[in-house]
C-alpha positions in Angstrom: -58.6 24.8 59.3 -61.4 26.4 61.2 -64.2 25.6 63.5 -67.9 26.7 63.4 -69.9 28.0 66.3 -72.7 25.4 66.1 -74.5 25.4 69.4 -74.8 27.3 72.7 -75.3 24.9 75.6 -77.3 26.1 78.6 -77.3 23.9 81.8 -80.7 23.9 83.5 -83.0 22.1 85.8 -86.0 21.8 83.3 -84.8 21.7 79.6 -88.4 21.4 78.3 -89.5 24.6 80.1 -86.6 26.7 79.2 -86.7 25.4 75.5 -90.4 26.4 75.4 -89.6 29.9 76.8 -86.7 30.5 74.4 -88.7 29.3 71.3 -91.3 31.9 72.2 -88.6 34.6 72.7 -86.7 33.8 69.5 -89.3 32.3 67.2 -87.3 29.1 67.2 -88.7 25.5 67.0 -87.5 22.3 68.8 -85.2 20.5 66.4 -84.1 17.6 68.6 -84.8 16.2 72.0 -83.7 13.2 74.0 -83.8 12.4 77.7 -82.5 15.4 79.6 -81.8 17.5 76.4 -83.7 19.8 74.1 -82.2 21.6 71.1 -83.9 24.5 69.5 -83.0 26.6 66.5 -84.1 28.7 63.5 -83.0 26.0 61.0 -82.2 22.3 61.0 -78.4 21.9 60.9 -76.8 19.6 58.4 -73.0 18.7 58.0 -73.1 20.1 54.5 -74.7 23.6 55.6 -72.3 23.9 58.6 -69.3 23.2 56.3 -70.5 25.6 53.6 -70.4 28.6 56.0 -71.2 30.0 59.4 -74.9 29.7 60.2 -76.7 30.8 63.4 -76.0 28.4 66.3 -78.7 26.3 67.8 -79.3 26.4 71.6 -79.1 23.2 73.5 -80.7 22.9 77.0 -79.2 20.1 79.1 -80.5 19.0 82.5 -78.2 19.2 85.5 -79.1 18.6 89.1 -78.0 21.9 90.6 -79.7 25.3 90.3 -78.0 28.4 89.0 -76.3 30.2 91.9 -74.2 33.2 90.5 -74.4 35.7 87.8 -73.7 34.3 84.4 -70.3 34.9 82.8 -71.9 34.8 79.3 -75.3 36.0 78.4 -77.5 36.5 75.3 -78.5 39.9 73.9 -81.9 40.0 72.0 -83.1 42.8 69.7 -86.8 43.2 69.3 -87.8 43.1 65.6 -91.3 44.8 65.8 -91.4 46.5 69.2 -89.3 48.9 71.2 -87.1 47.6 74.0 -89.8 48.3 76.8 -92.6 46.7 74.7 -90.5 43.6 74.3 -89.5 43.4 77.9 -93.2 43.5 78.8 -93.9 40.7 76.4 -91.1 38.6 77.9 -92.3 39.1 81.4 -95.6 37.8 80.2 -93.7 34.6 79.1 -92.0 34.2 82.5 -89.0 36.4 82.4 -88.2 38.9 85.1 -86.3 42.2 85.2 -83.0 42.0 87.3 -80.4 44.3 88.6 -76.8 43.1 88.1 -75.4 46.6 88.9 -76.2 48.1 85.4 -77.3 51.4 86.8 -80.5 53.3 86.3 -80.4 55.1 82.9 -79.6 52.4 80.3 -80.9 51.8 76.7 -81.1 48.1 77.4 -83.2 46.0 79.9 -81.5 43.3 81.9 -83.7 40.3 82.4 -83.6 36.7 83.6 -85.2 33.7 82.0 -87.4 31.4 84.2 -84.4 29.7 85.7 -82.5 33.0 86.4 -80.2 33.0 83.4 -79.5 36.7 82.6 -80.0 38.2 79.2 -80.4 41.7 77.7 -83.1 43.2 75.6 -81.1 45.7 73.6 -81.6 47.9 70.5 -84.8 47.7 68.4 -84.8 46.6 64.9 -88.3 48.0 64.2 -88.7 48.9 60.6 -90.4 52.2 61.1 -87.5 53.5 63.1 -84.6 51.2 62.5 -82.0 51.8 65.3 -79.0 49.8 66.1 -77.3 51.8 68.8 -76.4 50.9 72.5 
C-alpha cells in the first residue's frame, strides 16, 4: 500500500490572484475552481492516472482570513527552462514577485523570492538547453 503526492495546498488571502501568478510562473492552467479555492496544474488528474504512477502534483490555493506572518517551513524551488537564474528572477519580478532576504547570505547560485502574498520560493539552477546545468 502506498500514497501519491497529488496536491500542494497553499493558504492565502486571494486564491485567484495567486493562481494567476503561479500559472504564469509555471505555465500551468486552472483545472478547477470553487468558492474560495483555485486548483492549477500541468495536467488534469484522473483516478486512473494517479493510480498508474506518480505524476506532478497540482497546486491548490485556499482562501483563509489571516495573512502570512512568518517564514515558510516549506517552499518551492523553480528552475528556469530557457533563461538563466537572474533573467528568470527579473521576469518573476515583472509578474509581481519580490526578492527577499531570509538569511541566505550574499553569494548564492539561487535567488530567494516571494510571491505576491509573501510566500518564499527559490529560483535555482537553469535548465537552458544551450548550457544545461543542474548544480546548486
